[in-house]
LUMRO-641637 format. One record per residue (C-alpha): chain; x negated, y negated, z; residue number from 1. Coordinates in steps of 0.5 Angstrom, whole numbers. Each point is the difference from the previous one (the first is absolute). Example, Ala and Ser with C-alpha at 12.3 -4.5 7.8 and 13.67 -1.06 7.14 Angstrom:
2
chain	x	y	z	resi
A	-25	9	16	1
A	-2	-7	-2	2
end
This chain:
247
chain	x	y	z	resi
A	0	0	0	1
A	-3	-7	-2	2
A	-2	-4	6	3
A	4	-6	-1	4
A	7	4	0	5
A	-1	0	7	6
A	1	-7	1	7
A	7	-1	2	8
A	1	-7	-2	9
A	0	2	-8	10
A	5	5	1	11
A	5	-5	4	12
A	-1	-5	-6	13
A	1	6	-5	14
A	6	2	3	15
A	3	-7	-1	16
A	2	2	-7	17
A	6	4	4	18
A	3	-7	1	19
A	0	-2	-7	20
A	7	3	-2	21
A	3	-4	6	22
A	-3	-6	-2	23
A	2	1	-7	24
A	7	2	2	25
A	0	-7	4	26
A	-1	-4	-7	27
A	5	4	-3	28
A	5	-2	5	29
A	-2	-7	0	30
A	1	0	-8	31
A	7	3	0	32
A	2	-6	5	33
A	5	-5	-3	34
A	1	-2	-7	35
A	-6	-2	-4	36
A	-2	-7	1	37
A	-5	-2	-5	38
A	-3	3	-6	39
A	-2	7	0	40
A	-7	-1	-2	41
A	-1	-6	6	42
A	3	5	5	43
A	-5	5	-2	44
A	-6	-5	0	45
A	2	-2	7	46
A	0	7	3	47
A	-6	2	-4	48
A	-4	-6	2	49
A	2	-1	8	50
A	-1	8	0	51
A	-6	1	-4	52
A	-5	-6	0	53
A	-1	0	8	54
A	-2	7	1	55
A	-4	0	-7	56
A	-4	-6	2	57
A	-2	3	7	58
A	-2	7	-3	59
A	-4	-3	-5	60
A	-3	-6	4	61
A	0	3	7	62
A	2	7	0	63
A	4	2	6	64
A	-5	3	6	65
A	3	7	1	66
A	-3	0	7	67
A	5	-5	2	68
A	8	1	2	69
A	5	-4	2	70
A	-1	2	7	71
A	-7	1	1	72
A	-7	-2	-4	73
A	-7	3	1	74
A	-5	-5	1	75
A	-5	-1	-6	76
A	-6	1	5	77
A	3	7	2	78
A	1	3	-7	79
A	-5	5	-1	80
A	-5	0	-6	81
A	5	5	-4	82
A	6	-4	2	83
A	-3	-6	-3	84
A	-2	4	-6	85
A	7	2	-1	86
A	2	-8	0	87
A	-5	-1	-5	88
A	3	5	-5	89
A	6	-5	0	90
A	-5	-6	-3	91
A	-2	5	-6	92
A	2	-2	-7	93
A	5	6	0	94
A	4	-2	5	95
A	1	-7	-4	96
A	2	5	-6	97
A	5	4	4	98
A	3	-7	3	99
A	1	-3	-7	100
A	3	7	-2	101
A	5	0	6	102
A	2	-7	-1	103
A	2	2	-8	104
A	4	6	3	105
A	4	-4	5	106
A	2	-5	-6	107
A	2	6	-4	108
A	4	3	6	109
A	3	-7	2	110
A	3	-1	-7	111
A	3	7	1	112
A	3	-1	7	113
A	4	-6	-3	114
A	4	5	-5	115
A	1	5	6	116
A	2	-6	5	117
A	8	1	-2	118
A	0	7	3	119
A	-1	-3	7	120
A	5	-5	0	121
A	4	5	5	122
A	-6	-1	5	123
A	0	-8	0	124
A	4	-4	4	125
A	7	-3	-3	126
A	-1	-7	2	127
A	-8	0	-2	128
A	-2	-6	-4	129
A	-5	1	-6	130
A	-5	-5	3	131
A	0	5	6	132
A	-1	6	-4	133
A	-6	-3	-4	134
A	-3	-1	6	135
A	1	6	2	136
A	-2	3	-6	137
A	-7	-4	0	138
A	-1	3	7	139
A	1	7	-2	140
A	-4	-1	-6	141
A	-6	-3	4	142
A	1	6	5	143
A	0	5	-6	144
A	-7	-3	-3	145
A	-3	0	7	146
A	2	7	1	147
A	-3	2	-6	148
A	-6	-4	-1	149
A	-3	2	7	150
A	2	7	0	151
A	-3	1	-7	152
A	-6	-3	2	153
A	-1	4	6	154
A	1	7	-5	155
A	-5	-2	-4	156
A	-5	-1	5	157
A	2	7	3	158
A	-1	3	-7	159
A	-7	-3	0	160
A	-6	6	1	161
A	-5	-1	6	162
A	-6	-1	-5	163
A	4	-6	-3	164
A	2	-3	7	165
A	-7	1	2	166
A	-3	-4	-6	167
A	4	-6	3	168
A	-3	-5	5	169
A	4	-2	6	170
A	3	-6	1	171
A	-4	-5	5	172
A	5	0	6	173
A	0	-8	0	174
A	2	0	-7	175
A	6	4	1	176
A	5	-5	2	177
A	-2	-5	-6	178
A	1	6	-5	179
A	6	3	2	180
A	7	-1	2	181
A	0	2	8	182
A	7	0	3	183
A	1	3	8	184
A	-3	-2	6	185
A	-7	1	1	186
A	-1	-1	7	187
A	5	5	3	188
A	0	6	-5	189
A	6	5	1	190
A	-5	5	3	191
A	-2	-4	5	192
A	7	-2	2	193
A	2	7	1	194
A	-6	2	4	195
A	1	-6	4	196
A	7	2	1	197
A	-2	7	2	198
A	-5	-2	5	199
A	4	-5	3	200
A	6	6	1	201
A	-5	4	4	202
A	-2	-5	5	203
A	4	1	7	204
A	4	-6	2	205
A	0	-3	7	206
A	6	3	2	207
A	-2	7	-2	208
A	0	6	5	209
A	-6	4	1	210
A	-2	6	4	211
A	-2	0	7	212
A	-5	5	3	213
A	5	4	3	214
A	4	0	-7	215
A	5	-5	2	216
A	2	-6	-5	217
A	-2	-6	3	218
A	0	-7	-3	219
A	-6	-2	-4	220
A	-4	-6	2	221
A	-2	-4	-6	222
A	-6	-3	4	223
A	-7	2	-2	224
A	-4	4	6	225
A	-4	-6	1	226
A	6	-4	3	227
A	3	6	4	228
A	-1	-1	7	229
A	1	6	5	230
A	5	-2	5	231
A	-3	4	6	232
A	-6	-5	-1	233
A	4	-6	1	234
A	-1	-3	7	235
A	5	-5	3	236
A	-3	-7	1	237
A	1	-4	6	238
A	6	-6	-1	239
A	-3	-7	0	240
A	0	-3	7	241
A	5	-6	1	242
A	-4	-6	1	243
A	1	-4	6	244
A	5	-6	1	245
A	-5	-6	1	246
A	6	-3	4	247
end
């Protein structure tokens, strides 16, 4: 098995292709909402530009950093050389060719979606306006492009052989944020949150009961041992003398 096949982030993003049909369905529902308001070509152009252009520009200029998710992101300094070689594969000319081919494919798909949209009219809200429908369609088409471009790029890297990947120079850690599109929280990764939650759950609370020397449950003292006092060692202090009345 190829070593980079053990990288879970690659498989997570490759599996994103499964969400592609859902976004296409949302696009169809948006196109089926309301009666046509503008010429067909204008509506198609609107949906295509809003849906394709942002994702295409991102993947062409600053590819998506696969080691970042919406809820977590691996800091650049913690990436291994092999992981930074994987990132280098997203800057290759082959990646740009795949990005261009995927955009052309989505243009063709967008034109076909407009023809099939009337079949989804029963799923649309009865009082939906055409402008709202076009906004939903553009958003859905944007999601469809996103969940096609990134998974295809991840699948291409998975198909690379180990010698091909080994020939790539690792991306310097200090250049990752300037050359890649990064999302997610780099300061508190998801794994750290999970481990912190588990460790906090294992700590005893001040009111927890502990076993005594005879097996009986007694209330636990949350104070450290250095601050605990032995009651038998305490001695009563004499009461302060009452001062004499000067009168």
